[in-house]
C-alpha positions as CSV (number, residue, x, y, z in Angstrom):
1,X,99.7,101.3,102.3
2,X,100.1,98.0,101.3
3,X,104.2,98.7,100.6
4,X,104.6,100.3,104.4
5,X,103.7,97.0,106.1
6,X,105.3,93.9,106.8
7,X,104.2,90.2,106.8
8,X,102.7,90.5,110.2
9,X,100.0,93.4,109.0
10,X,96.9,92.3,107.1
11,X,95.7,96.0,105.7
12,X,91.6,96.2,104.6
13,X,89.3,99.3,103.3
14,X,86.8,99.5,105.6
15,X,83.7,101.6,105.3
16,X,84.9,103.8,102.1
17,X,87.5,106.3,103.1
18,X,88.9,104.0,106.2
19,X,91.4,101.8,106.3
20,X,92.2,98.9,109.0
21,X,96.0,97.3,109.2
22,X,95.8,94.3,112.0
23,X,99.7,93.9,112.9
24,X,100.3,90.6,114.7
25,X,102.8,92.0,117.7
26,X,103.0,92.2,120.8
27,X,105.0,95.1,121.2
28,X,103.5,98.9,121.3
29,X,106.8,100.2,119.5
30,X,106.3,98.1,116.6
31,X,102.9,99.8,116.2
32,X,104.4,103.2,116.9
33,X,107.0,102.9,114.6
34,X,104.6,101.6,111.9
35,X,102.4,105.0,112.5
36,X,105.5,107.0,112.2
37,X,106.6,105.2,108.6
38,X,103.3,105.9,107.3
39,X,103.0,109.9,108.6
40,X,106.5,109.9,107.1
41,X,105.6,108.4,103.9
42,X,102.4,110.5,103.5
43,X,104.2,113.7,104.2
44,X,107.0,113.1,101.4
45,X,104.1,112.4,99.0
46,X,102.5,115.1,99.8
47,X,105.8,117.4,99.6
48,X,106.8,115.5,96.5
49,X,103.6,114.8,94.1
50,X,102.7,118.2,93.7
51,X,99.2,117.9,93.7
52,X,96.7,121.0,94.3
53,X,95.9,118.7,98.0
54,X,97.4,116.7,100.5
55,X,96.2,113.5,101.8
56,X,95.4,113.5,105.4
57,X,94.3,111.3,107.8
58,X,94.1,110.3,111.7
59,X,95.2,107.1,113.0
60,X,93.1,104.4,115.7
61,X,95.3,102.1,117.5
62,X,95.0,99.5,120.7
63,X,95.6,96.0,121.5
64,X,93.0,93.4,121.0
65,X,92.4,91.6,124.5
66,X,91.0,88.1,123.9
67,X,89.5,87.8,127.2
68,X,87.2,91.1,126.8
69,X,87.2,92.3,123.5
70,X,85.5,90.6,120.2
71,X,85.2,92.7,116.5
72,X,83.1,95.3,117.7
73,X,84.4,96.5,121.2
74,X,87.6,96.2,119.2
75,X,86.7,98.0,116.2
76,X,84.6,100.3,118.9
77,X,88.2,100.9,120.5
78,X,90.3,102.0,117.8
79,X,87.6,104.0,116.3
80,X,87.5,106.2,119.3
81,X,91.2,106.3,119.5
82,X,91.3,107.3,116.0
83,X,88.7,110.5,116.8
84,X,91.2,111.1,119.5
85,X,93.7,111.6,117.0
86,X,91.5,113.7,114.3
87,X,90.9,116.4,116.7
88,X,94.5,116.4,117.5
89,X,95.2,116.7,113.9
90,X,92.6,119.6,113.3
91,X,94.1,121.4,116.2
92,X,97.7,121.3,114.7
93,X,95.9,122.1,111.2
94,X,94.7,125.2,112.8
95,X,97.7,126.3,115.3
96,X,99.6,126.0,111.8
97,X,97.1,128.0,109.8
98,X,97.1,130.6,112.9
99,X,101.2,130.9,112.6
100,X,101.1,131.5,108.8
101,X,98.7,134.6,109.5
102,X,101.0,136.1,111.7
């Protein structure tokens, strides 16, 4: 993951199988570009490595609000966003699985 970020980012492991990337930016596009890069590289890895499993993940992000957030409230917001993405990923997988059956 560290190879996908630039010097505006700090990457660290959180809660075992979760990772956090803190990015210093004011632009939503920077964040969405990074998310897309992570998804594309992970997809390429899954297609090219030939392992009997695929790496999968969900992403949650939000902007830190200096006036209203502390570390706990900020992590809660990104965790909630991650679970929304996780539900989306599961729906997409179920649709893909259903399409393969037909």
